[in-house]
PAKE-790815 format. One record per atom (N, C-alpha, C): y, x, z; residue in three letters. Coordinates in steps of 0.001 Angstrom, whole numbers, padded with zeros to 6 digits, always signed. Each point is the difference from the previous one (the first is absolute). Layout:
BEGIN
YXZALA ...
***
This chain:
BEGIN
+029449-025078-016080MET -001231+000688+000357MET -000298-000255+001477MET -001254-000331+000314LEU -000407-000302+001369LEU -000723+001208+000596LEU +000519+000489+001119ILE -000555+001182+000651ILE -000564-000388+001357ILE -001217+000421+000287GLY -000592-000213+001316GLY +000215+001236+000861GLY +000376-000205+001249LEU +000188+001097+000958LEU -000887-000289+001198LEU -000924+000907+000288THR -000938-000243+001086THR -000299+001283+000759THR -000703-000161+001111GLY -000378+001139+000835GLY -000584-000534+001286GLY -000845+000786+000624GLY -000633-000429+001244GLY +001012-000162+001122GLY -000425-000659+001066ILE +000865-000209+001156ILE +000512+001347+000520ILE +001314+000083+000212GLY +000600+001230+000509GLY +000302+001055-001051GLY -000277-000316-001282SER +000256+000991-001061SER +001495+000155-000270SER +000770-001052+000316GLY +001448+000052-000234GLY +000432-000689-001278GLY -000804-000972-000452LYS +000361-000679-001256LYS +001316-000764+000117LYS +000310-000505+001205THR +001270-000707+000187THR +001179+000968-000109THR -000181+001212+000518THR +001023+001056-000125THR +000220+000338-001471THR -001094+000154-000738VAL +000080+000308-001433VAL +000663-001158-000754VAL -000354-001223+000368ALA +000620-001174-000633ALA +001509+000027+000202ALA +000433+000392+001189GLY +001433+000103+000291GLY +000691+001030-000879GLY -000705+001080-000317MET +000557+001037-000881MET +000181-000537-001421MET -000964-000781-000463PHE +000144-000624-001326PHE +001164-000999+000002PHE +000117-000759+001096LYS +001104-000962+000126LYS +001347+000708-000103LYS +000106+001172+000622SER +001266+000739-000019SER +000344+000484-001404SER -001003+000016-000893LEU +000234+000357-001408LEU +000291-001246-000851LEU +000097-001156+000662GLY +000340-001236-000711GLY -001185-000796-000500GLY -001191+000344+000478VAL -001205-000704-000449VAL -000302-001165+000950VAL -000143-001227-000529PRO -000360-001123+000872PRO -001434+000172+000524PRO -000177-000218+001299VAL -001322+000143+000622VAL -000381-001304+000693VAL -001196-000474-000310TYR -000556-001198+000621TYR -000973+000450+001085TYR +000313-000318+001253HIS -000849+000404+001128HIS -001012-001119+000278HIS -001242+000222-000406SER -001019-001058+000068SER -000254-000492+001422SER -000090+000921+000975ASP -000292-000413+001375ASP +001088-000917+000553ASP +001253+000390-000222GLU +001121-000812+000495GLU +000002-001380-000658GLU -000199-000011-001317ARG +000003-001284-000717ARG -001200-000849+000401ARG -001157+000654+000227ALA -001194-000743+000420ALA +000260-000690+001335ALA +000598+000741+000950LYS +000297-000589+001316LYS +000992-001156-000141LYS +000972+000180-000879ASP +000992-001044-000247ASP -000672-001252-000585ASP -000850+000220-001010LEU -000698-001123-000631LEU -000948-000686+000983LEU -000632+000790+000872MET -000946-000554+000976MET +000694-000889+001039MET +001313+000194+000168THR +000723-000833+000969THR +000839-001094-000674THR +000151+000059-001333THR +000861-000978-000674THR -000736-000862-001029THR -001129+000472-000501SER -000675-000711-001096SER -000792-001207+000514SER +000374-001172-000495GLU -000705-001221+000401GLU -001430-000013-000532GLU -000258+000856-000978ASP -001343+000107-000563ASP -000879+000916+000861ASP +000576+001105+000472LEU -000784+001002+000726LEU -000282-000374+001460LEU +000985-000542+000709ILE -000124-000213+001453ILE -001258-000803+000377ILE -000258-001173-000643PRO -001214-000742+000385PRO -001288+000782-000280PRO -000011+000776-001085LYS -001203+000778-000339LYS -000253+001090+001040LYS +001092+000635+000466ILE -000132+001066+001005ILE -000458-000587+001334ILE +000549-001161+000374LYS -000417-000659+001252LYS -001473-000417-000072LYS -000411-000465-001174GLU -001394-000410-000176GLU -000936+001201+000173GLU +000427+001150-000501LEU -000827+001209+000085LEU +000010+000608+001398LEU +001187+000162+000591LEU +000135+000773+001236LEU +000281-000840+001248LEU +000251-001285-000189GLY +000308-000869+001137GLY +001500-000149+000199GLY +000381-001017+000783ASP +001429-000263+000253ASP +000689+001151+000725ASP -000798+000846+000702GLU +000577+001144+000738GLU +000627+001036-000926GLU -000240-000136-001313ALA +000588+000938-000970ALA +001524-000116-000042ALA +000522-001093+000570TYR +001457-000209+000034TYR +000456-000319+001424TYR +001134+000549+000378VAL +000630-000319+001288VAL +001437-000399-000287VAL +000336-001250+000319ASP +001356-000524-000255ASP +000445+000222-001448ASP -000925-000209-000935GLY +000336+000105-001414GLY +000017+001411-000557GLY -000254+000995+000864SER -000041+001393-000452SER -001439+000504+000014SER -000256+001016-000822LEU -001334+000588-000026LEU -000318+000646+001342LEU -001198-000264+000497ASN -000495+000681+001196ASN -000714+001260-000477ASN +000790+001031-000267ARG -000523+001176-000699ARG -001084+000732+000784ARG +000153+000067+001324GLN -001018+000688+000810GLN -001334-000729-000078GLN +000058-001325+000107TYR -001217-000815-000069TYR -000671+000150-001373TYR +000820-000077-001064ILE -000541+000113-001363ILE -000635+001372-000213ILE +000697+001056+000447ALA -000527+001371-000147ALA -001327+000142+000739ALA -000068-000557+001216MET -001229+000083+000795MET -001161-000673-000736MET +000274-001174-000589LYS -001042-000748-000713LYS -000475+000739-001258LYS +000964+000418-000834VAL -000387+000524-001321VAL -000537+001429+000064VAL +000471+000802+000969PHE -000485+001378+000046PHE -001279+000147+000820PHE -000399-001075+000708SER -001284+000054+000714SER -001110-000644-000828SER +000375-000744-001038ASP -000992-000657-000858ASP +000510+000016-001441ASP -000613+000870-000815LYS +000491+000210-001364LYS -000039-001273-000843LYS -000908-000917+000320SER -000086-001232-000801SER +001291-000822+000137SER +000608+000029+001200TYR +001285-000686+000175TYR +001090+000664-000842TYR -000004+001343-000013LEU +000999+000739-000781LEU -000137-000336-001484LEU -001242+000017-000483ASP -000245-000303-001417ASP +000466-001412-000355ASP -000303-000963+000870ARG +000371-001394-000283ARG +001511-000214+000107ARG +000627+000687+000961LEU +001460-000099+000112LEU +000658+000574-001260LEU -000510+001150-000468ASN +000532+000622-001222ASN -000164-000923-001210ASN -001131-000720-000052GLU -000240-000937-001114GLU +001031-001137-000005GLU +000509-000330+001180ILE +001022-001049+000108ILE +001383+000541-000344ILE +000329+001161+000585VAL +001381+000511-000065VAL +000299+000767-001287VAL -000955+000831-000475HIS +000287+000872-001145HIS +000441-000743-001268HIS -000650-001105-000383PRO +000475-000699-001207PRO +001445-000499+000137PRO +000362-000458+001206ALA +001371-000492+000224ALA +001004+001140-000118ALA -000364+001167+000529VAL +000883+001174-000085VAL +000115+000458-001453VAL -001116-000009-000716ARG +000010+000423-001410ARG +000933-000885-000828ARG -000093-001313+000203ASP +000876-000929-000730ASP +001467+000229+000363ASP +000250+000205+001292ASP +001355+000229+000482ASP +000577+001290-000587ASP -000837+001048-000082PHE +000438+001280-000572PHE +000383-000160-001470PHE -000826-000694-000771HIS +000289-000145-001439HIS +001272-000814-000235HIS +000222-000991+000845LYS +001239-000784-000090LYS +001199+000914+000299LYS -000118+000788+001056TRP +001056+000944+000403TRP +000238+001044-001100TRP -001085+000566-000536ALA +000113+001050-001030ALA +000730-000525-001235ALA -000259-001266-000336GLY +000641-000605-001163GLY +001505-000162+000154GLY +000475+000068+001247GLU +001441-000153+000266GLU +000741+001343-000001GLU -000746+001119-000086GLN +000626+001334+000053GLN +000399+000457-001411GLN +000979+000897-000065THR +000504+000454-001307THR -000124+001512-000193THR -000704+000677+000910THR -000146+001462-000070THR -001166+000369-000915THR -000079+001282-000442PRO -001090+000402-000895PRO -001392-000204+000623PRO -000097+000173+001310TYR -001274-000254+000667TYR +000236-000493+001425TYR -001026-000673+000546VAL +000044-000474+001389VAL -001256+000501+000701VAL +000083+000057+001322ILE -001126+000492+000796ILE -000486-001084+000946ILE -001326-000152+000058GLN -000596-000816+001059GLN -000680+000948+000975GLN +000443-000041+001250GLU -000581+000853+001048GLU -001004-000822+000791GLU -001252+000475+000055ALA -001053-000724+000720ALA -001061+000982+000482ALA -000689-000384+001081ALA -000958+000916+000639ALA -001308+000117-000775ALA -000480-001084-000579ILE -001354+000054-000576ILE -000026-000447-001466ILE +000632+000755-000850LEU -000003-000331-001428LEU -001260+000503-000703LEU -000598+001078+000511PHE -001244+000499-000604PHE -001207-000786+000512PHE -000017-000237+001314GLU -001153-000642+000632GLU -000298-001382-000573GLU +001034-000729-000429ASN -000229-001364-000505ASN +000144-000100-001525ASN -000012+001165-000676ASP +000066+000051-001477ASP +001344-000436-000582ASP +001001-000227+000860ALA +001312-000436-000499ALA +000677+001095-000825ALA -000382+001254+000211TYR +000632+001118-000718TYR -000117-000150-001516TYR -001016-000714-000443LYS -000227-000159-001446LYS +001095-000834-000665LYS +000780-000721+000801LYS +001041-000872-000556LYS +001352+000705-000136LYS +000063+001285+000365PHE +001256+000759-000073PHE -000003+000946-001197PHE +001208+000312-000478ASP +000120+000962-001106ASP -000258+001424+000478ASP +000426+000312+001212ARG -000239+001319+000603ARG -000186-000178+001500ARG -000755+000945+000614MET -000248-000041+001447MET +000486+001291+000660MET +000713-000162+001122ILE +000438+001136+000820ILE -000747-000075+001330ILE -000655+001091+000377LEU -000721+000078+001265LEU +000705+000975+000936LEU +000249-000451+001238VAL +000600+000863+001022VAL -001114+000452+000942VAL -000101+001315+000212THR -001044+000539+000873THR +000601+000859+001106THR -000804+000227+001032ALA +000335+000938+001076ALA -001302+000257+000756ALA -000134+001161+000640PRO -001219+000269+000774PRO -000214-001053+001090PRO -001272-000291+000292LYS -000358-001075+000929LYS +000652+000178+001374LYS +000024+001223+000524ARG +000563+000234+001337ARG +001492-000338+000021ARG +000720+000376-001050ILE +001436-000309-000098ILE +000186-001520-000042ILE -000833-000674-000792ARG +000088-001462-000117ARG -000253-000664+001347ARG -001018+000440+000709LEU -000307-000553+001319LEU +001178+000165+000958LEU +000546+001204+000036ASN +001131+000273+000902ASN +001208-000869-000330ASN +000271-000166-001296ARG +001139-000834-000416ARG -000161-001434+000493ARG -001200-000561-000200VAL -000212-001406+000353VAL -000028-000185+001520VAL -000612+000945+000725MET -000021-000082+001465MET +001424+000022+000544MET +000838+000845-000580HIS +001399+000111+000427HIS +000793-001256-000383HIS -000247-000484-001224ARG +000762-001140-000537ARG -000367-001316+000683ARG -001313-000257+000141ASP -000463-001311+000472ASP -000389-000018+001474ASP -000022+001190+000638GLN -000404+000093+001415GLN -001375-000634+000222GLN -000953+000383-000871VAL -001361-000528+000142VAL -000991+001153+000142VAL -001173-000336+000515ALA -001026+001019+000254ALA -000615+000496-001304ALA -000512+001227+000058GLU -000576+000639-001193GLU -001164-000803-000567GLU -000880-000519+000871ASP -001166-000728-000511ASP +000404-001286-000733ASP +001117-000584+000417ASN +000540-001180-000673ASN +000424+000340-001430ASN +000654+001159-000165ILE +000458+000440-001332ILE -001199+000375-000872ILE -000973+000685+000604LEU -001193+000397-000760LEU -000740-001228-000528LEU -000027-001074+000786ALA -000645-001239-000454ALA +000704-000535-001235ALA +001337+000089-000016ARG +000764-000458-001172ARG -000225+000933-001189ARG -000065+001307+000281MET -000247+000971-001076MET -001347-000241-000670MET -000972-000445+000789ASN -001347-000203-000535ASN -000069-001133-001022ASN +001050-000835-000040HIS +000056-001078-000996HIS +000657+000474-001300HIS +000451+001264-000019GLN +000649+000546-001193GLN -000845+001155-000557GLN +000078+000187-001310TRP -000725+001108-000619TRP +000575+001339+000448TRP -000851+001026-000063GLU +000461+001380+000215GLU +000863+000412-001202GLU +000958+000909+000242ASP +000870+000478-001088ASP -000802+000581-001160ASP -001088+000681+000312ALA -000811+000652-001048ALA -000518-001015-001015ALA -000215-001224+000433LYS -000486-001054-000899LYS +001141-000584-000839LYS +001225+000051+000560LYS +001153-000611-000681LYS +000690+000956-000979LYS -000001+001284+000332ILE +000751+000981-000816ILE -000367-000050-001489ILE -001308-000064-000366PRO -000330-000034-001442PRO +000537-001236-000732PRO +000309-001067+000741LEU +000481-001244-000617LEU +001524-000063-000088LEU +000683+000947+000655ALA +001468-000021+000043ALA +000593+000788-001167ALA +001153-000453-000487ASP +000727+000738-001044ASP +000870+001094+000610ASP +000515-000271+001203PHE +000837+000970+000714PHE -000454+000038+001461PHE -000074+001212+000565VAL -000359+000156+001415VAL +001130+000745+000696VAL +000507-000604+001083ILE +001050+000629+000803ILE -000611+000380+001342ILE -000039+001299+000295GLU -000468+000432+001317GLU +001205+000007+000937GLU +000006-000945+000923ASN +001171-000234+000843ASN -000165+000678+001369ASN +000341+001287+000036ILE -000045+000738+001262ILE +001415+000422+000391ILE +000699+000562-000958GLU +001351+000518+000268GLU +000987-000805-000849GLU +000988-000623+000655LEU +000841-001010-000661LEU +000772+000520-001211LEU +000524+001212+000085ALA +000776+000540-001130ALA -000888+000152-001232ALA -001231+000439+000217ARG -000943+000160-001117ARG -000396-001379-000548ARG -000177-000958+000888THR -000331-001372-000429THR +001122-000561-000870THR +001247+000193+000441ALA +001157-000510-000761ALA +000058+000628-001385ALA -000339+001266-000076SER -000011+000703-001288SER -001069-000588-000929SER -001185-000287+000553GLN -001083-000605-000791GLN +000409-001399-000499GLN +000666-000761+000867VAL +000451-001348-000374VAL +000959+000074-001188VAL +000946+000941+000052LYS +000980+000143-001098LYS -000695+000361-001309LYS -001000+000884+000072GLN -000734+000399-001218GLN -000748-001193-000597GLN -000655-000779+000868ILE -000758-001168-000471ILE +000948-001043-000579ILE +001133-000210+000658HIS +001003-000961-000492HIS +000443+000384-001418HIS +000276+001284-000191LYS +000436+000492-001308LYS -001074-000288-001060LYS -001268+000284+000340LYS -001096-000235-000947LYS -000149-001488-000324LYS +000126-000840+001011LEU -000167-001445-000217LEU +001117-000568-000875LEU +001227+000455+000227VAL +001119-000452-000839VAL -000219+000454-001442VAL -000470+001243-000173GLU -000310+000506-001352GLU -001084-000848-000665GLU -001023-000368+000780LEU -001088-000833-000539LEU +000510-001351-000485LEU +000884-000621+000783THR +000501-001319-000382THR +000868+000065-001241THR +000726+001099-000161THR +000859+000116-001194THR -000831+000363-001233THR -001133+000711+000220SER -000833+000367-001144SER -001013-001102-000350SER -000097-001018+000901LYS -000934-001140-000208LYS -001457+000470-000127LYS -000334+001056+000744GLU -001370+000525-000095GLU -000922-000532+001101GLU +000432-000975+000746PHE -000859-000480+001091PHE -000812-001214-000440PHE 
***
C-alpha cells in the first residue's frame, strides 16, 4: 500500500515521518531524493542548467540559494523545474517501493495535493499546525527572514483546502500527542493492508 505524507512548510512532516520510521515503516523523503537526483542524474543536470543557467551548480553541487532565489521570485521557473524533477522522483519512488517488504510504505513530500499527485496514493496523511507556529519553526530552523518563509508558503495550499482531501490529519503541536496519533494511524493502516480493503 502506498501512503502519501504531506504538510505545509514548518508543519513537522519530517518529524512525523521519523515517528513512522521508528515503527518500522520505510519512508521515502522526496526532497532529499530530489536533491540527490538533481546532482547525480545525467538526464536531469543538463535540463536544469538549460532552465536556470550554469550557476545552478557550483563545483558539481546544487547552488541551493541561487535556485531558491530564482524559483521563489518567479513561479514559472518553479513550475518548469517541477516538470523536470517530479517525474524523475516519481519513477525513483516506485522503484524504491517495489524493493520494500512491509505492509505499506510512505512517500513524504511537500506538495502532493498542489500537483494532483495525491490521487496516485492509496491513502493520504496531512500534517498541520497553526501558521504562527510553522513560521517560528522555520525561522528558527533555517535562520531566514519571515517574508522569505511567507513567499514559500504562498506556493502551497492552505490547510483548509487540503484537509477535505486527506484520509488522516495529524495536528502537530505537542509531540506526545502527535506520537499517539501516528501510532493510531499506523494501526489502522496495518489493519487495512491485512483486510485488503484499500
